[in-house]
N, C-alpha and C positions, 0 to 999 in steps of 0.2 A: 784799535782793540787786539786784536790779536796780537799784535807788537806787543804792546804792553802784556800782556798775560804771558808770550813766550820771556822776553824779558826779565818778569819777575820771577820765573820758574827758573830762570838760568843763575840767577843771582843768586835763588834761594840754596840751588845745588852747589854753587861754588860755596857759599857759605856755609852748607853743609858737610861738603867734602874737608872744608880746612881746618871747619873746629874736630871732623873726626880726625883727621891728621894729626890736630895737636893734642887728643886726649889718648892716641895712641902712643907718642915719646914725652906726654907730660904724666901727670900726676897718677893715671890708671896704668901705667907700664911700668912704672916702679915696683909695683908688687907690693906695697904696703895698706893695710888695712885702712887707711884714710881713702886711697883712690879706690878699692873695691868698694867700700859704703858709697861712695859719690856713685860709684857705674852702677851700682843696684838702683840707687834714687831715682838716677836719671832714667833710667829703663822703665821705673814705675811709672815715671810722670807720661813716656812715652805710650806705654801702654792703655794710659787714660786721654792721650790726647786724639788719637783717632775718633774719640767716641763722639767731638763736634767737629767734627773734619766737613761735614756735609754744609753744615752752615754759615761758619765761617767760609766757605768757598762761595757759597753764595751771595754772601757780605761784600768779599772781594771783587761781584761783578758789580758792571757799569749802571747801578740801579736808579730810576728817578724817587724822589723824595716821598712819591706815593706810594711806590713800590718797595720802598723800606720800610714805610709806616704800616704798610697790610703783610708784612713779613712777622715783622718784632709783633702785630697783633697774634697772629697766628701762632707763633710760639711761647705768647704769655698764654693764651687760650688751652694751648694743648698742655702745658706745664700744669697749670690750674684743675686738671682734669683729671691729674692721677691720683689715684688714693694718698694718703699720707698717714702711715701706721704711725705718726707720732700721736695722732689722734688715741693713741691707747692707753697715754698718761693723761693724768690729771696732778691736780695741785699735791691730793694726797696717796694717790694710790697708782698703780699700773697692773690692765687689766693685759695678761700674757697671753690669752686666747684670741681678743683684739686685733693684738698687736701682730700676729701670727696671722691671722686672716686679712687685715691690711698688706702685709708685707708681701702676701701669696700673689694679691689681687693686683699689686704695683706689680710686680716680677712678669704676671702673664699679661697684664696692660700694656705695657712698657713695649715690646715691638709692635702692636697693632697702633696703640696711638704715634709711636716716632711715623711708620709708615706713612699714616695718615698725614700728620703734618708736613712729610716732604710731598706727597702729593700735592696737599695745598698752597704753597709754597713755590713747587713747580708750574701751578696754574697761574699763578699770577707772573712768572719770567717770559718775556717776547722769545720767538723764537731765534735769534739771533746770542741772545741770553742764554736761552738752553744748550745751544752748539758749543758756546763757549764754557759753560760750565761743563759737558763732558769732556771737555777738553782738558781741563785744569786737573777734574777729578784724574781722568787718564794718566797725567803727568805726575800727579801725586802718586798714586799706584805704582807708577814706572821707579818714581824717585823713593818711596818705603821700600820697594824689593832691592832697589840698586842697596841704599844704605844697611838692609836686614843682610844681605850678603856679604857686605863689608866686615860686619859685625863676628862673622862666623869665624874669626881667627884667632891662634891662641900665640904663646910668645915666641914657637918656634919656624911658624910661618907667618909672622906678621911684621913688617918694618924691616926686611932686612935678616929676620934669624934672632937678633942681636945675642 
């Protein structure tokens, strides 16, 4: 299991660095507006990517069918318990005060609900899965830091100074 994780993370790191090298010499390095737009869209996508990193990592573990079923049920229950600001809409009207109230409740409940969900999911895992999860999360953090460090370059000091 640990070999699979390490090989998977190594392959991901290799692919990430290859894509980063391509973008450094490809469209984004040309200075065109198109490349800037694509880079901006890619950054926005990456910003939201970390939001579900924990659950994606958990699902990468070697889970039994029973564990997978329990985890999916926990996630669905957590999502269903969140206040929905769209309840402020009816077929003919919009209740601004209700929308604001529900949106604020959702924002305030989001962190607590997510923490409860993670706690319940973590309880489903066995000891070796918990260890593997910690290793995978640490590796993802290291890769994220390396990628962020590599993104801090400009045209003068990146790829030989062009």
